[in-house]
Structures are given as C-alpha cells and as structure tokens.
N, C-alpha and C positions, 0 to 999 in steps of 0.2 A: 357085970354092969358095964355098958358102953358109954363112952363120953359123947356128948352131943356133937353133931357135925358142925364144924366151923367153916366159915367162908374164907377160902384161901385163894381167891381169884387174883391172878397176876394182872398188872396193868395192861399187859399185852392182850389178855383175854377180854378185858374191859373195852379196849379199843376195837377189837374185832366184833364184840357183842353188839347186836343191833337193838338196843333198847330204844324205843321210839322217844323222840324229843317231845316233851309235853309243851304245847304252845302257851300254856299259862305260866311257865317258868319265867321269872323276871327278877331273880336275885340280883343284888348290886354286885358288880364286878369291880374289884380293885386290882391295881397293878401287881400287888403281892400275891393275890390268889391266882391271877393269870400266870405269873412266873412259876408258881408251884405246879400248876396243871401242865404248863409247857414242859417243865423238866420231866414230869412223869411221862408225858407223851413221847418226848424225844428219846428217853432211855430205852424204849421199845426197839429202837432201830440200831442201838449201839453195836450189836453183834450181827444182826441180820442184813442191814443196809448201811454200811459205814458212810457212804456218800450223803444219803439223806440225813443220817444222824449228825454229820458234820455241819450241814446247812442249818438244821434245827438248833443245834447246840450253839452255833455262832451268831444266830440271828433271832433274837427273841422279839415277840410282838410287843408293841406299845399300845396302850389303851388311848384311843382318840374319842373323846366324848364318852357317852355311857355304854354304847353298844358296838362301836367300831374298833376293830383291831387292825393295826398296820405293821407290816414287816418290811424293813429296809434291807434290800438285797444288793449284792455287788454287781451282778450281771444277769443276762437273760437266761443263761443255763440254769442258774439257781431258781429263777422264777419258773422255768419249765418243769423242773423237778417238783417244786411245791404245788404247781397247778395240778399235777397228776394226783396229788394227795389232798388237795384242798377240801373236798367234801368229807373225807375221813377226819381230817384235822378239825374242821369246823364242827362236825358232829360230836367228836370227843370233847371239845371245849364247851359246847353247849350243854352236854350231859354233866361234865365235870363241874362246871360253874353254875349249873342250874339256871341258865338264861337262854331262852330259845330265840332271842332276837339279835344274837351276835352276828356280825359280818366280819369277814377277813379279806383284807386287801394287801397287795404286794406293790412295792415301789422300788425301782432300781435307782440306786444312788448315783448322783452325777459324779464325775471324776474328781470334783473339788472336795466332796465329803465322803468318798468311798472308803475312808479309813486309811490306816498306815500303808505306805508303799511297801511292796514285797520285792526283794531282789533275789534272782535265781542264779545269775551268772556272776563271775568274778568282776567283770566290768560294771555290772549293775550295782553290785555291793560297794565297789569303790566309789561310784558316782554318788550313792546315798550317803556314804561316810563323808565324802568331800563336801556335800551340801551342808552337813552338820558342822564340819570343821574344814574350812577352806585352806588352811595351812597344809593339808595333805597334798593338794595340787602342787604347791611349791616344793614339797619334798620329792614328789614324783619327778618333777622337772629337774630339780637340783641334782638328784642322784641318778637320773636316767633310768628310773624304774619302769619295767614293762609288766603289764598285766598278762597273766597266763591264760 
C-alpha cells in the first residue's frame, strides 16, 4: 500500500512556477501578510544570490493604501538590482497574497533618513564616536593621540 503523494514544493519552485495571476483576486492585504510573504520570497536567495538576499532582507516593503507597496532603499545600486527582479517579485506577491492589483514602487531615501551612518575606516569610526561623545576629541588632543 502506497502513501498518497504530498505536495512538497519549496518556495523557490513556487517563485519560478508560472501560475497565472487571476485578475479577479482581490484579497485584503495586511502588513503582517505582506511581511510573511516577503520573508518567504527573500529566503530563496539566501544561498544563491547573497547580494539580492541582503537587499530584500534589509528593505521590507510597506503597504501604502490598499494595493500599493513601497520599498525605501539606500541607493541607486539597490534600486537597479530590484528593478531587474521587479516583475518576478510582484508576480510572487500577487500569487502569494491573492491580490492581482498590487503595485510595487521603489524610493531612494534622502541622506537625512537613510538610516544609521556606517563607518569603515578608523577615522570614520572615531568621528562617529566623537559625535556621540564630544569628550573624545578632548582626549585625542590632550594625549596627542593619532589615528592609524
């Protein structure tokens, strides 16, 4: 006696699968459902495309209105990477959320709200720390410290 076959499709297969979007789909989309679908989608690229995975993982879309999704990005490079995948992403979200009327837009954050500053050099790190604690500048001058 054989056990009945079960569906063990991975999310990756679901993304690649070309199930047509039914234009009558109009389920209500919530931010919670959107976040769940986004996590499922981004996990597909964790091992195969780390750059895209990083962008997807760090920039989740927000629901604007009932059918518009917006992603706030840090720079044009991230936008270009996501533009290459936009139709695949949108198709997945439409199928996953059962809403054929979703739209996806990207916005590049201005430098004022681009998120926390990142320091890569020793001088940049010291500058960021000194902004948080101005006494460090006094110590640097008083003890004649030099940044390597």
